GUBA-111739 format. One record per residue: x, y, z of N, C-alpha, C in turn; residue number from 1. Coordinates in nm, 2 decimals, m for minus. Atoms other than C-alpha are relative to their C-alpha. Last residue first. Layout:
<nodes>
NODE     n.X     n.Y     n.Z    ca.X    ca.Y    ca.Z     c.X     c.Y     c.Z  num
NODE       X       Y       Z       X       Y       Z       X       Y       Z  NUM
...
</nodes>
This chain:
<nodes>
NODE     n.X     n.Y     n.Z    ca.X    ca.Y    ca.Z     c.X     c.Y     c.Z  num
NODE    0.06    0.07   m0.10   m0.27    0.84    1.23    0.06   m0.02    0.14  236
NODE    0.02    0.15   m0.07   m0.03    0.98    0.98   m0.08   m0.04    0.14  235
NODE   m0.04    0.01   m0.16   m0.14    1.36    0.85    0.00   m0.16    0.06  234
NODE    0.07    0.00   m0.09   m0.13    1.28    0.48    0.04    0.01    0.13  233
NODE   m0.01    0.12   m0.06    0.23    1.26    0.27   m0.20    0.05    0.07  232
NODE   m0.04   m0.04   m0.17    0.24    1.62    0.05   m0.05   m0.13    0.01  231
NODE    0.09   m0.08   m0.04    0.16    1.52   m0.34    0.10   m0.04    0.17  230
NODE    0.12    0.07   m0.07    0.26    1.18   m0.46   m0.07    0.12    0.06  229
NODE    0.08    0.08    0.09    0.55    1.23   m0.74   m0.17    0.02    0.07  228
NODE   m0.05   m0.07    0.12    0.79    1.52   m0.55   m0.16   m0.07   m0.15  227
NODE    0.07   m0.06    0.03    0.63    1.35   m0.24   m0.01    0.08   m0.15  226
NODE    0.07    0.00   m0.09    0.82    1.06   m0.25   m0.10    0.10   m0.11  225
NODE    0.08   m0.10   m0.02    1.06    0.90   m0.49   m0.15    0.03    0.07  224
NODE    0.15    0.01   m0.11    1.26    0.67   m0.45   m0.03    0.10   m0.01  223
NODE    0.11   m0.15   m0.05    1.51    0.62   m0.71   m0.07    0.04    0.05  222
NODE    0.13    0.03   m0.04    1.75    0.31   m0.85   m0.05    0.12    0.05  221
NODE    0.06    0.09    0.07    2.05    0.32   m1.08   m0.18   m0.01    0.03  220
NODE    0.10    0.05   m0.02    2.25    0.62   m0.95   m0.11   m0.09   m0.08  219
NODE   m0.02    0.20   m0.02    2.60    0.63   m1.04   m0.17   m0.05    0.02  218
NODE   m0.07    0.10   m0.08    2.72    0.97   m0.91   m0.08   m0.12    0.01  217
NODE   m0.16   m0.06    0.04    2.56    1.22   m1.16    0.08   m0.10    0.01  216
NODE    0.04    0.08    0.16    2.15    1.00   m1.16    0.20    0.02   m0.01  215
NODE   m0.02    0.09   m0.05    2.22    1.13   m0.71    0.03   m0.15   m0.15  214
NODE   m0.14   m0.01   m0.05    2.30    1.48   m0.82    0.00   m0.15    0.01  213
NODE   m0.06   m0.02    0.15    1.95    1.47   m1.04    0.14   m0.02    0.07  212
NODE   m0.03    0.15    0.09    1.77    1.24   m0.76    0.09    0.10   m0.12  211
NODE   m0.14    0.03    0.02    1.84    1.51   m0.49    0.03   m0.11   m0.10  210
NODE   m0.06   m0.17    0.01    1.49    1.71   m0.38    0.16    0.00   m0.09  209
NODE    0.04   m0.09    0.05    1.29    1.39   m0.43    0.10    0.13   m0.07  208
NODE    0.15   m0.05   m0.05    1.48    1.15   m0.34   m0.05    0.07   m0.06  207
NODE    0.11   m0.13    0.07    1.80    1.00   m0.47   m0.15    0.01    0.03  206
NODE   m0.05   m0.18   m0.07    2.00    0.69   m0.40   m0.08    0.09   m0.15  205
NODE    0.13   m0.07   m0.04    1.96    0.32   m0.48    0.01    0.08    0.12  204
NODE    0.03   m0.07   m0.08    2.27    0.18   m0.66   m0.13    0.08    0.03  203
NODE    0.12   m0.07   m0.01    2.31   m0.15   m0.88    0.06    0.15    0.12  202
NODE   m0.05   m0.12    0.08    2.64   m0.28   m0.96   m0.12    0.11    0.00  201
NODE    0.12   m0.06   m0.11    2.63   m0.65   m0.73    0.00    0.19   m0.05  200
NODE    0.13    0.01    0.01    2.75   m0.84   m1.00   m0.05    0.12    0.06  199
NODE   m0.02   m0.07    0.16    3.14   m0.77   m0.98   m0.20   m0.01   m0.02  198
NODE    0.14    0.01    0.05    3.09   m0.91   m0.58   m0.02    0.09   m0.14  197
NODE   m0.03    0.13   m0.11    3.47   m0.91   m0.39   m0.15   m0.03   m0.09  196
NODE   m0.13    0.10    0.02    3.58   m0.61   m0.64   m0.03   m0.11    0.10  195
NODE    0.02    0.00    0.14    3.18   m0.42   m0.69    0.17   m0.16   m0.02  194
NODE    0.09    0.18   m0.01    3.19   m0.38   m0.30   m0.01   m0.08   m0.12  193
NODE   m0.07    0.07   m0.09    3.45   m0.15   m0.32   m0.07   m0.12   m0.01  192
NODE   m0.08    0.09    0.12    3.29   m0.02   m0.67    0.12   m0.08    0.14  191
NODE    0.08    0.03    0.10    2.93    0.08   m0.44    0.17   m0.06   m0.10  190
NODE    0.03    0.10   m0.07    3.16    0.23   m0.16   m0.05   m0.11   m0.09  189
NODE   m0.12    0.05   m0.02    3.27    0.47   m0.43    0.01   m0.14    0.12  188
NODE   m0.09    0.05    0.14    2.98    0.53   m0.58    0.11   m0.09    0.08  187
NODE    0.07    0.13    0.02    2.84    0.55   m0.17    0.03   m0.01   m0.16  186
NODE   m0.02    0.11   m0.11    3.07    0.84   m0.12   m0.04   m0.13   m0.02  185
NODE   m0.14    0.02    0.03    3.04    1.03   m0.44    0.01   m0.12    0.10  184
NODE   m0.01    0.14    0.10    2.69    1.03   m0.31    0.10   m0.09   m0.09  183
NODE    0.06    0.13   m0.04    2.75    1.21   m0.01    0.01   m0.10   m0.09  182
NODE   m0.10   m0.06   m0.12    2.94    1.54   m0.21    0.01   m0.21    0.09  181
NODE   m0.06    0.05    0.08    2.62    1.52   m0.48    0.20   m0.05    0.07  180
NODE    0.04    0.10    0.05    2.41    1.57   m0.21    0.10   m0.07   m0.09  179
NODE    0.03   m0.01    0.13    2.62    1.86   m0.04   m0.07   m0.14   m0.05  178
NODE   m0.10    0.01    0.09    2.59    1.80    0.34   m0.04   m0.02   m0.18  177
NODE   m0.11   m0.07   m0.04    2.39    1.86    0.61    0.14    0.00   m0.07  176
NODE    0.04   m0.14    0.05    2.07    1.68    0.53    0.14    0.12    0.00  175
NODE   m0.01   m0.12   m0.12    2.27    1.38    0.53   m0.04    0.16   m0.05  174
NODE   m0.11   m0.13   m0.06    2.23    1.20    0.20   m0.01    0.07    0.07  173
NODE    0.11   m0.10    0.00    2.01    0.83    0.22    0.10    0.11    0.03  172
NODE   m0.01   m0.09   m0.08    2.18    0.51    0.09   m0.10    0.15   m0.01  171
NODE    0.11   m0.09    0.06    2.18    0.20   m0.11    0.04    0.12    0.10  170
NODE    0.04   m0.10   m0.08    2.41   m0.05   m0.21   m0.05    0.13    0.02  169
NODE   m0.07   m0.13   m0.07    2.39   m0.30   m0.45    0.01    0.02    0.12  168
NODE    0.05   m0.07    0.11    2.13   m0.60   m0.58    0.12    0.13   m0.02  167
NODE   m0.07   m0.13   m0.07    2.26   m0.86   m0.32    0.04    0.09   m0.14  166
NODE   m0.08   m0.04    0.12    2.04   m1.18   m0.41    0.05    0.13    0.00  165
NODE   m0.06   m0.13    0.04    1.94   m1.38   m0.17    0.07    0.06   m0.08  164
NODE    0.16   m0.05    0.03    1.79   m1.74   m0.08    0.00    0.18    0.01  163
NODE    0.07    0.06    0.07    2.11   m1.87   m0.11   m0.13    0.03   m0.04  162
NODE    0.07    0.02   m0.04    2.33   m1.62    0.17   m0.06   m0.10   m0.13  161
NODE    0.01    0.17   m0.08    2.67   m1.62    0.13   m0.13   m0.05   m0.02  160
NODE   m0.01    0.10    0.04    2.59   m1.33   m0.07    0.01   m0.12   m0.01  159
NODE    0.10    0.05    0.06    2.46   m1.14    0.20    0.01   m0.08   m0.13  158
NODE    0.13    0.07   m0.06    2.72   m1.19    0.39   m0.15   m0.04   m0.06  157
NODE   m0.04    0.15    0.03    2.97   m1.07    0.14   m0.08   m0.13    0.10  156
NODE    0.04    0.07    0.14    2.74   m0.78    0.17    0.03   m0.14   m0.04  155
NODE    0.15    0.05    0.04    2.80   m0.73    0.47   m0.03   m0.04   m0.12  154
NODE   m0.02    0.06   m0.04    3.20   m0.72    0.49   m0.17   m0.01   m0.02  153
NODE   m0.06    0.08    0.06    3.23   m0.49    0.22   m0.04   m0.12    0.07  152
NODE    0.09    0.10    0.10    2.97   m0.27    0.42    0.07   m0.07   m0.10  151
NODE    0.02    0.14   m0.04    3.21   m0.23    0.69   m0.09   m0.07   m0.10  150
NODE   m0.12    0.03   m0.05    3.43    0.12    0.63   m0.06   m0.21    0.02  149
NODE   m0.07   m0.01    0.13    3.12    0.29    0.46    0.12   m0.12    0.05  148
NODE   m0.05   m0.09    0.09    2.92    0.27    0.81    0.10   m0.06   m0.13  147
NODE   m0.15    0.02    0.00    2.64    0.03    0.79    0.08    0.12   m0.01  146
NODE   m0.10    0.01    0.06    2.31    0.14    0.82    0.09   m0.01    0.02  145
NODE    0.02    0.14    0.08    2.01    0.24    0.97    0.14   m0.01   m0.08  144
NODE   m0.03   m0.05    0.12    2.02    0.66    1.10   m0.05   m0.15   m0.09  143
NODE    0.15    0.05    0.03    1.98    0.56    1.42   m0.05    0.04   m0.08  142
NODE    0.01    0.14    0.05    2.36    0.50    1.42   m0.15   m0.01    0.01  141
NODE    0.12    0.03   m0.10    2.41    0.85    1.38   m0.07   m0.15    0.02  140
NODE   m0.02    0.11   m0.16    2.76    0.91    1.30   m0.12   m0.01    0.07  139
NODE   m0.04   m0.10   m0.13    2.64    1.00    0.94    0.06   m0.06    0.11  138
NODE   m0.11   m0.10    0.06    2.68    0.82    0.57   m0.02    0.10    0.10  137
NODE    0.06   m0.10   m0.11    2.50    0.50    0.70    0.05    0.12   m0.01  136
NODE   m0.07   m0.08   m0.02    2.50    0.27    0.40   m0.03    0.09    0.11  135
NODE   m0.04   m0.14   m0.01    2.28    0.02    0.32    0.12    0.03    0.07  134
NODE   m0.03   m0.05   m0.06    2.28   m0.28    0.13    0.00    0.15    0.02  133
NODE   m0.09   m0.10    0.02    2.06   m0.39   m0.16    0.01    0.03    0.15  132
NODE    0.00   m0.10   m0.12    1.83   m0.71   m0.17    0.16    0.14   m0.01  131
NODE   m0.12   m0.07    0.04    1.68   m0.89   m0.46    0.03    0.13    0.14  130
NODE    0.02   m0.16   m0.03    1.51   m1.19   m0.30    0.12    0.11   m0.01  129
NODE   m0.15   m0.09   m0.03    1.58   m1.53   m0.43   m0.11    0.17    0.02  128
NODE   m0.14    0.02   m0.02    1.33   m1.79   m0.43    0.06    0.10    0.05  127
NODE   m0.11    0.01    0.10    1.02   m1.58   m0.36    0.11   m0.03    0.04  126
NODE   m0.08   m0.01   m0.04    0.77   m1.69   m0.05    0.07   m0.02   m0.10  125
NODE    0.03   m0.08   m0.02    0.42   m1.80   m0.05    0.13    0.07   m0.01  124
NODE    0.11    0.00    0.02    0.50   m2.13    0.10   m0.01    0.16   m0.02  123
NODE    0.15   m0.04   m0.08    0.82   m2.17    0.23   m0.10    0.07   m0.11  122
NODE    0.06   m0.15    0.06    1.09   m2.40    0.06   m0.13    0.05    0.06  121
NODE    0.06   m0.03    0.12    1.16   m2.70    0.27   m0.02    0.12   m0.05  120
NODE   m0.10    0.01    0.10    1.49   m2.68    0.54   m0.06   m0.05   m0.12  119
NODE   m0.06    0.11   m0.03    1.27   m2.85    0.85    0.12    0.00   m0.14  118
NODE   m0.15    0.04   m0.15    1.26   m2.52    1.03    0.00   m0.12   m0.06  117
NODE    0.09    0.04   m0.14    1.08   m2.39    0.67    0.09   m0.04    0.09  116
NODE    0.03    0.16    0.02    1.24   m2.21    0.39   m0.03   m0.03    0.16  115
NODE    0.02   m0.03    0.13    1.26   m1.80    0.25    0.01   m0.23    0.04  114
NODE    0.08    0.04    0.01    1.29   m1.69    0.60   m0.06   m0.09   m0.19  113
NODE    0.10    0.10   m0.02    1.60   m1.79    0.64   m0.12    0.03    0.01  112
NODE   m0.07    0.10    0.04    1.79   m1.55    0.42   m0.12   m0.16    0.08  111
NODE    0.05    0.04    0.08    1.59   m1.29    0.60    0.03   m0.10   m0.12  110
NODE    0.14   m0.02    0.00    1.67   m1.32    0.90   m0.03   m0.01   m0.14  109
NODE    0.02    0.13   m0.02    2.04   m1.42    0.82   m0.17   m0.01    0.02  108
NODE   m0.08    0.14    0.11    2.08   m1.10    0.67   m0.04   m0.10    0.03  107
NODE    0.14    0.02    0.13    1.86   m0.96    0.91    0.06   m0.02   m0.07  106
NODE    0.11    0.09   m0.04    2.11   m1.05    1.21   m0.13   m0.01   m0.09  105
NODE   m0.03    0.12    0.03    2.41   m0.92    1.00   m0.16   m0.08    0.06  104
NODE   m0.03    0.07   m0.11    2.30   m0.58    0.97    0.03   m0.14   m0.03  103
NODE   m0.09   m0.10   m0.07    2.19   m0.29    0.72    0.04   m0.09    0.17  102
NODE   m0.07    0.13   m0.12    1.96   m0.44    0.49    0.17    0.01    0.05  101
NODE   m0.08   m0.04   m0.13    1.76   m0.14    0.37    0.08   m0.11    0.06  100
NODE   m0.06   m0.09    0.03    1.62   m0.20    0.01    0.11    0.00    0.11   99
NODE   m0.03   m0.05   m0.11    1.48   m0.51    0.01    0.07    0.13    0.00   98
NODE   m0.20   m0.05   m0.05    1.36   m0.59   m0.28   m0.06    0.07    0.12   97
NODE   m0.09    0.06    0.08    1.06   m0.82   m0.43    0.14    0.04    0.07   96
NODE   m0.15   m0.08    0.04    0.86   m0.75   m0.10    0.04   m0.07   m0.10   95
NODE    0.06   m0.10    0.10    0.52   m0.95   m0.03    0.09    0.09   m0.09   94
NODE    0.13    0.08    0.07    0.56   m1.27    0.15   m0.04    0.10   m0.11   93
NODE    0.00    0.17    0.14    0.92   m1.21    0.20   m0.10    0.03   m0.08   92
NODE   m0.03   m0.09    0.12    0.81   m0.90    0.44    0.02   m0.07   m0.14   91
NODE    0.10   m0.06    0.00    0.64   m1.15    0.69    0.04    0.08   m0.16   90
NODE    0.08    0.09    0.03    0.94   m1.35    0.72   m0.11    0.01   m0.07   89
NODE   m0.05    0.04    0.18    1.16   m1.10    0.76   m0.07   m0.05   m0.06   88
NODE    0.11   m0.05    0.05    0.91   m0.93    1.08    0.05   m0.04   m0.16   87
NODE    0.12    0.10    0.00    1.10   m1.11    1.35   m0.10    0.06   m0.12   86
NODE   m0.05    0.18    0.01    1.46   m0.92    1.23   m0.19   m0.09   m0.01   85
NODE   m0.02    0.09   m0.09    1.30   m0.60    1.23    0.03   m0.10   m0.04   84
NODE    0.12    0.14   m0.01    1.26   m0.41    0.91    0.10   m0.04    0.13   83
NODE   m0.04    0.13   m0.02    1.40   m0.04    0.86   m0.12   m0.12    0.07   82
NODE    0.01   m0.02   m0.15    1.25    0.10    0.61    0.09   m0.09    0.06   81
NODE   m0.05   m0.08    0.00    1.25    0.06    0.20    0.08    0.08    0.10   80
NODE    0.05   m0.02   m0.17    1.05   m0.21    0.12    0.11    0.06    0.00   79
NODE   m0.11    0.00   m0.08    1.02   m0.25   m0.25    0.01    0.07    0.14   78
NODE    0.06   m0.09   m0.06    0.66   m0.40   m0.44    0.22    0.04    0.10   77
NODE   m0.18    0.08   m0.04    0.74   m0.49   m0.78    0.00    0.12    0.12   76
NODE   m0.06   m0.07   m0.05    0.35   m0.43   m0.92    0.07   m0.08    0.06   75
NODE   m0.17   m0.02    0.01    0.15   m0.60   m1.13    0.05    0.08    0.06   74
NODE   m0.05   m0.08    0.09   m0.21   m0.56   m0.97    0.15   m0.06    0.02   73
NODE    0.01   m0.06    0.19   m0.44   m0.78   m0.86    0.10    0.04   m0.08   72
NODE   m0.06    0.19    0.05   m0.26   m0.84   m0.47   m0.01   m0.04   m0.16   71
NODE   m0.03   m0.02    0.22   m0.37   m0.45   m0.46    0.07   m0.13   m0.07   70
NODE    0.08   m0.12    0.07   m0.51   m0.47   m0.08    0.01    0.00   m0.15   69
NODE    0.14    0.11    0.02   m0.26   m0.76    0.00   m0.13    0.06   m0.03   68
NODE   m0.02    0.09    0.09    0.03   m0.52   m0.09   m0.13   m0.10   m0.03   67
NODE    0.03   m0.02    0.10   m0.12   m0.22    0.13    0.00   m0.14   m0.19   66
NODE    0.12   m0.02    0.03   m0.16   m0.45    0.41   m0.06    0.10   m0.13   65
NODE    0.09    0.15   m0.03    0.17   m0.57    0.42   m0.11    0.03   m0.02   64
NODE   m0.05    0.11    0.10    0.35   m0.24    0.35   m0.08   m0.10   m0.05   63
NODE    0.01   m0.07    0.11    0.19   m0.06    0.62    0.00   m0.05   m0.16   62
NODE    0.13   m0.02   m0.03    0.27   m0.26    0.88   m0.06    0.07   m0.12   61
NODE    0.09    0.12    0.05    0.58   m0.26    0.68   m0.11   m0.01    0.06   60
NODE    0.07    0.03   m0.08    0.64    0.10    0.72    0.00   m0.18   m0.05   59
NODE   m0.05    0.06   m0.10    0.90    0.21    0.47   m0.05   m0.04    0.10   58
NODE    0.04   m0.04   m0.12    0.72    0.19    0.18    0.07   m0.04    0.08   57
NODE   m0.08    0.01   m0.12    0.78    0.14   m0.23   m0.02    0.02    0.13   56
NODE   m0.04   m0.11   m0.11    0.68    0.16   m0.55    0.02   m0.09    0.07   55
NODE   m0.07    0.03   m0.11    0.78    0.00   m0.87   m0.02    0.10    0.12   54
NODE   m0.06    0.16   m0.09    0.50   m0.05   m1.12    0.10   m0.03    0.06   53
NODE   m0.09    0.03   m0.03    0.37    0.30   m1.28    0.04   m0.14    0.05   52
NODE   m0.05    0.09    0.14    0.19    0.35   m1.63    0.12   m0.09    0.15   51
NODE   m0.12   m0.09    0.08   m0.05    0.58   m1.51    0.12   m0.07   m0.03   50
NODE    0.07   m0.08    0.16   m0.30    0.35   m1.45    0.08    0.11   m0.05   49
NODE    0.00    0.21    0.07   m0.06    0.14   m1.15   m0.09    0.09   m0.17   48
NODE   m0.12    0.04    0.09   m0.02    0.54   m1.01    0.00   m0.12   m0.15   47
NODE    0.00   m0.13    0.10   m0.41    0.59   m0.98    0.15    0.02   m0.07   46
NODE   m0.01    0.05    0.15   m0.35    0.20   m0.82   m0.05    0.16   m0.11   45
NODE   m0.07    0.12    0.08   m0.12    0.33   m0.60   m0.08   m0.04   m0.11   44
NODE   m0.13   m0.08    0.07   m0.32    0.65   m0.49    0.07   m0.12   m0.07   43
NODE    0.08   m0.06    0.11   m0.63    0.43   m0.39    0.10    0.05   m0.08   42
NODE   m0.01    0.08    0.13   m0.42    0.23   m0.18   m0.06    0.08   m0.09   41
NODE    0.05    0.11   m0.06   m0.39    0.51    0.09    0.00   m0.07   m0.14   40
NODE    0.08   m0.02    0.15   m0.07    0.75    0.08   m0.10   m0.10    0.00   39
NODE    0.13   m0.07   m0.10    0.10    0.72    0.49   m0.15    0.04   m0.12   38
NODE    0.02   m0.01   m0.16    0.42    0.62    0.30   m0.12    0.07    0.00   37
NODE    0.16   m0.08    0.00    0.36    0.65   m0.13   m0.04   m0.03    0.19   36
NODE    0.03   m0.01   m0.11    0.74    0.65   m0.25   m0.15    0.02    0.04   35
NODE    0.08   m0.10   m0.09    0.74    0.58   m0.62   m0.05   m0.01    0.15   34
NODE    0.16    0.02   m0.13    0.97    0.38   m0.71   m0.03    0.10    0.04   33
NODE    0.05   m0.12   m0.10    1.22    0.49   m1.05   m0.11   m0.05    0.12   32
NODE    0.10    0.04   m0.07    1.45    0.26   m1.20   m0.06    0.11    0.10   31
NODE    0.03   m0.06   m0.09    1.73    0.40   m1.43   m0.16   m0.05    0.03   30
NODE   m0.07    0.04   m0.08    1.87    0.24   m1.72    0.01    0.07    0.19   29
NODE    0.06    0.11   m0.03    1.63    0.37   m1.95    0.08   m0.12    0.12   28
NODE    0.09   m0.03   m0.17    1.74    0.69   m1.83   m0.05   m0.12   m0.02   27
NODE    0.14    0.02    0.02    2.04    0.65   m2.03   m0.09   m0.01    0.08   26
NODE    0.04    0.14   m0.06    2.36    0.81   m1.93   m0.17    0.00   m0.05   25
NODE   m0.05    0.06    0.05    2.53    1.14   m2.00   m0.01   m0.16    0.00   24
NODE   m0.08    0.07   m0.02    2.49    1.28   m1.69    0.07   m0.09   m0.12   23
NODE   m0.09   m0.08   m0.01    2.29    1.59   m1.88    0.17   m0.10    0.06   22
NODE   m0.09   m0.04    0.15    2.11    1.36   m2.07    0.14    0.01    0.07   21
NODE   m0.09    0.11    0.07    2.06    1.14   m1.74    0.03    0.06   m0.12   20
NODE   m0.13    0.04   m0.09    1.95    1.45   m1.56    0.06   m0.10   m0.02   19
NODE   m0.05   m0.14    0.02    1.69    1.58   m1.85    0.15   m0.02    0.08   18
NODE   m0.07    0.00    0.15    1.56    1.20   m1.83    0.11    0.16   m0.02   17
NODE   m0.09    0.13   m0.03    1.50    1.23   m1.41    0.08   m0.04   m0.18   16
NODE   m0.09   m0.04   m0.11    1.34    1.57   m1.45    0.12   m0.12   m0.04   15
NODE   m0.09   m0.11    0.06    1.11    1.50   m1.72    0.10    0.04    0.04   14
NODE   m0.08    0.06    0.06    1.00    1.20   m1.53    0.05    0.05   m0.09   13
NODE   m0.14    0.06   m0.04    0.97    1.41   m1.23    0.10   m0.07   m0.12   12
NODE   m0.09   m0.13   m0.05    0.71    1.66   m1.43    0.15   m0.11    0.01   11
NODE   m0.08   m0.05    0.11    0.55    1.38   m1.57    0.12    0.06   m0.02   10
NODE   m0.05    0.14    0.06    0.42    1.21   m1.23    0.12    0.06   m0.12    9
NODE   m0.11    0.02   m0.11    0.37    1.56   m1.12    0.09   m0.14   m0.06    8
NODE   m0.10   m0.10    0.00    0.14    1.60   m1.38    0.12    0.03    0.03    7
NODE   m0.03    0.02    0.11   m0.07    1.29   m1.36    0.12    0.07   m0.03    6
NODE   m0.03    0.13    0.03   m0.12    1.34   m1.04    0.14   m0.06   m0.07    5
NODE   m0.09   m0.01   m0.07   m0.23    1.66   m1.07    0.15   m0.12    0.01    4
NODE   m0.08   m0.07    0.08   m0.51    1.57   m1.28    0.17   m0.01    0.05    3
NODE   m0.06   m0.12    0.04   m0.66    1.38   m1.02    0.11    0.03   m0.11    2
NODE   m0.13    0.01   m0.04   m0.81    1.02   m1.02    0.04    0.21   m0.03    1
</nodes>
């Protein structure tokens, strides 16, 4: 195992702890998800040996393969990328949390995936899947997510599905906006959602370059990639 992986993980953990202190928050209330996109399964094993239990992927095919290869490890798999509705059933077989619920058709697909056509519980699928509703903080529909004005409506659809549990909201800060300003908008959207679904208190924001700003604006789930894993291998 490369010592630098342990060093990078430790540096990020120290940075998160410092940001939490500066924000007057308890670091134990934060969940760090290590995003391992394009990295081999062995890196996930190395992270596991360092105490990491939450890992994230944003490509279904890669996530499915890694989860199968590492099935003996006690890992929580977070799916954080755009998910096609026709992959919902397959994703539910490995993912414990989906951060990128961004449209009604996906809500329906994820909800129905827990049951057979006869209405019986589907084998190898967790009874209740934790979800975040994804916000699009830009005007570019290709980025995925709903506009903040529509977030409550989508959140209510998730909450109405018996096999889904709405944790809260997720977003990625636009590159052309000050992260804390963007995350303040996410926090405001979270507060609107909580007026109708009080239990949906979690916020999935913050990446390698902006997690401190996210923590200052209430993030509970951080999605950290290269700051811990190092540069991603070239995708094939």
